[in-house]
C-alpha positions in Angstrom: 19.8 51.9 117.6 18.7 51.0 121.2 16.1 49.0 120.6 18.7 46.3 118.5 20.8 46.1 121.8 17.3 45.3 123.5 16.4 42.5 121.3 19.4 41.3 121.7 20.2 41.4 125.3 20.4 37.8 126.5 21.5 36.2 123.3 24.9 35.3 123.5 26.7 35.7 126.3 24.3 37.2 128.7 24.6 36.7 132.4 21.4 34.9 134.0 20.6 37.7 136.7 17.4 36.7 136.8 17.0 33.5 136.6 17.4 30.7 133.6 13.4 30.4 133.3 13.3 34.3 133.0 16.1 34.5 130.3 14.4 31.8 128.2 11.1 33.1 128.4 12.3 36.6 127.0 14.4 35.5 124.5 11.1 33.0 123.5 8.9 36.8 123.6 11.9 38.5 121.2 11.7 35.2 118.6 8.1 35.3 118.6 8.2 39.2 117.8 10.7 38.8 114.9 8.5 35.5 113.3 5.6 38.0 113.6 7.3 40.7 112.2 8.7 38.7 109.1 5.4 37.0 108.3 4.1 40.2 107.7 7.4 41.2 105.3 7.3 37.2 104.0 3.3 37.7 102.6 3.6 41.5 101.6 7.0 41.6 99.7 7.5 37.9 98.5 10.8 35.9 99.7 12.8 36.4 97.7 12.3 40.4 98.2 12.1 40.6 101.7 15.5 40.7 104.1 16.4 41.0 107.4 16.8 45.1 107.5 12.9 44.8 106.3 11.4 43.1 108.8 14.1 44.4 111.3 12.6 47.6 110.4 9.2 46.5 111.0 10.7 46.4 115.4 12.1 49.7 115.0 15.3 47.8 114.7 18.3 47.2 112.5 18.7 44.3 110.5 22.1 42.8 112.0 20.3 42.3 115.1 18.6 39.3 113.9 21.3 37.3 113.2 21.2 36.9 116.9 18.5 34.7 117.1 18.8 33.5 113.0 21.6 32.6 110.3 19.8 33.4 107.7 16.5 34.1 105.9 15.7 30.4 105.0 16.5 29.5 108.9 13.9 32.3 109.6 11.4 31.8 107.0 11.2 28.3 108.2 10.4 28.9 111.9 8.0 30.9 111.5 5.8 28.1 109.6 7.4 25.6 112.6 6.1 27.6 114.5 2.7 28.7 113.5 2.1 25.2 112.1 2.5 23.4 115.9 -0.3 26.0 116.9 -2.5 24.9 114.3 -2.2 21.4 113.5 -2.1 20.8 117.9 -5.3 22.7 118.0 -6.9 21.0 114.9 -5.9 17.8 116.6 -7.3 18.2 119.9 -11.1 18.8 117.9 -9.8 15.9 116.2 -9.6 13.1 119.5 -12.9 14.8 121.4 -15.8 12.2 122.0 -18.1 13.9 119.8 -20.6 12.7 116.1 -17.7 13.0 113.4 -20.0 15.0 111.8 -19.9 17.7 115.0 -16.0 17.8 115.2 -15.5 18.2 111.6 -18.0 21.1 111.4 -15.7 22.5 114.6 -12.6 22.0 112.6 -13.6 23.6 109.4 -14.5 26.8 111.7 -11.2 26.8 113.8 -9.8 26.6 110.8 -11.4 29.7 109.7 -11.0 31.4 112.8 -6.7 30.6 112.6 -6.7 31.9 109.4 -8.3 35.6 110.0 -8.7 36.0 113.4 -5.5 34.9 115.3 -3.0 33.9 112.8 -3.4 35.8 109.8 -0.1 36.9 109.0 1.4 33.3 108.9 -1.6 32.2 106.4 -0.4 33.2 103.3 3.2 31.7 104.3 0.9 28.1 103.8 -1.0 29.6 101.0 0.2 32.3 99.1 4.4 33.2 99.1 6.5 30.9 96.8 9.6 30.1 98.0 13.0 29.2 95.3 14.4 27.0 98.2 13.8 22.9 97.3 14.5 22.7 100.8 11.9 24.8 101.9 9.7 23.6 99.7 10.1 20.1 100.8 8.9 21.3 104.2 5.9 23.0 103.2 4.6 20.3 101.7 4.9 17.7 104.7 3.6 21.0 106.4 0.5 21.1 104.2 -0.2 17.2 104.4 0.0 16.9 107.5 -2.6 19.4 108.3 -4.7 17.8 105.5 -4.4 14.4 106.6 -6.0 15.9 110.1 -9.3 16.5 108.3 -8.9 14.2 106.3 -9.1 11.8 108.9 -12.4 12.7 110.4 -13.9 14.0 107.4 -14.0 10.1 105.9 -15.4 8.8 109.8 -18.4 11.1 108.8 -18.5 10.3 105.1 -18.2 6.5 106.7 -21.1 7.3 108.9 -23.5 8.8 106.6 -22.6 6.6 103.6 -21.0 9.3 101.4 -19.2 7.2 98.4 -15.7 7.6 98.1 -15.7 9.5 95.3 -17.7 12.0 96.4 -15.8 12.4 99.9 -12.5 13.2 97.5 -15.4 16.0 95.6 -16.1 17.3 99.2 -12.8 17.4 101.2 -11.3 19.3 97.6 -14.0 22.2 97.6 -14.0 22.0 101.2 -9.8 22.8 101.2 -9.8 25.7 98.1 -12.6 27.6 99.8 -10.9 27.6 103.0 -7.7 28.9 101.3 -9.1 31.5 100.1 -11.4 33.1 102.8 -8.2 35.8 103.5 -8.9 36.8 100.0 -12.2 38.3 100.1 -13.2 38.4 104.0 -13.0 41.9 105.2 -12.1 41.9 109.0 -14.0 45.7 109.6 -16.6 44.3 107.6 -20.3 43.6 109.2 -19.6 40.0 109.7 -17.5 38.8 112.1 -14.6 36.3 112.3 -16.6 34.1 114.7 -19.8 34.1 112.6 -17.7 34.2 109.4 -16.1 31.2 110.8 -19.7 29.2 111.5 -21.7 30.2 108.7 -18.5 28.6 106.4 -18.0 25.6 108.8 -22.3 25.3 108.1 -21.7 25.2 104.2 -18.4 23.5 104.1 -19.6 20.6 106.8 -23.1 20.0 105.3 -22.2 17.0 102.3 -20.9 14.9 105.0 -23.7 15.0 107.3 -26.0 14.8 104.3 -24.3 11.8 102.6 -24.4 13.3 99.3 
């Protein structure tokens, strides 16, 4: 298939006729396309049932084309989660470091997380929340990523609690409730419904931050 050859161009032994920067950008674009297609297949079919043929099929390609970029399904799955995790945590960390009151930062972080899940990375979120992967190395890495992600939010939540006088147990309960709510947003939110992703983010963030800013 012609598409397979197009996707593989520049991956092995390709002459750099347009400059190394151009070749690198094109390769990065192809990898992003593969990861996006893979995330959809992993989310729809689960880790065990997903395969390179299905993933390549979403791009109009043949499965062997993907071996130009990823040596195995395990490698591709990890690439998906590493890419999306880096993007997500960079966005949350940028908010966490702003010179704003902790309550304002926490509300903005909750809203950002909603937008990440339902608007910006809807195909990638299930890889962290729903897909079971029976590979110990991947499970361990997912645990590390989830902990690092949660730590960014916990840090600001504790700043907020210290400012309002919210006790430790109440802070923990409020955090667990927030994490639980955020984990299920995709289960009930309808992108085609009357509530836009931005409206949802604003309303849900206001609800989740309330215990922290009131101190109850």
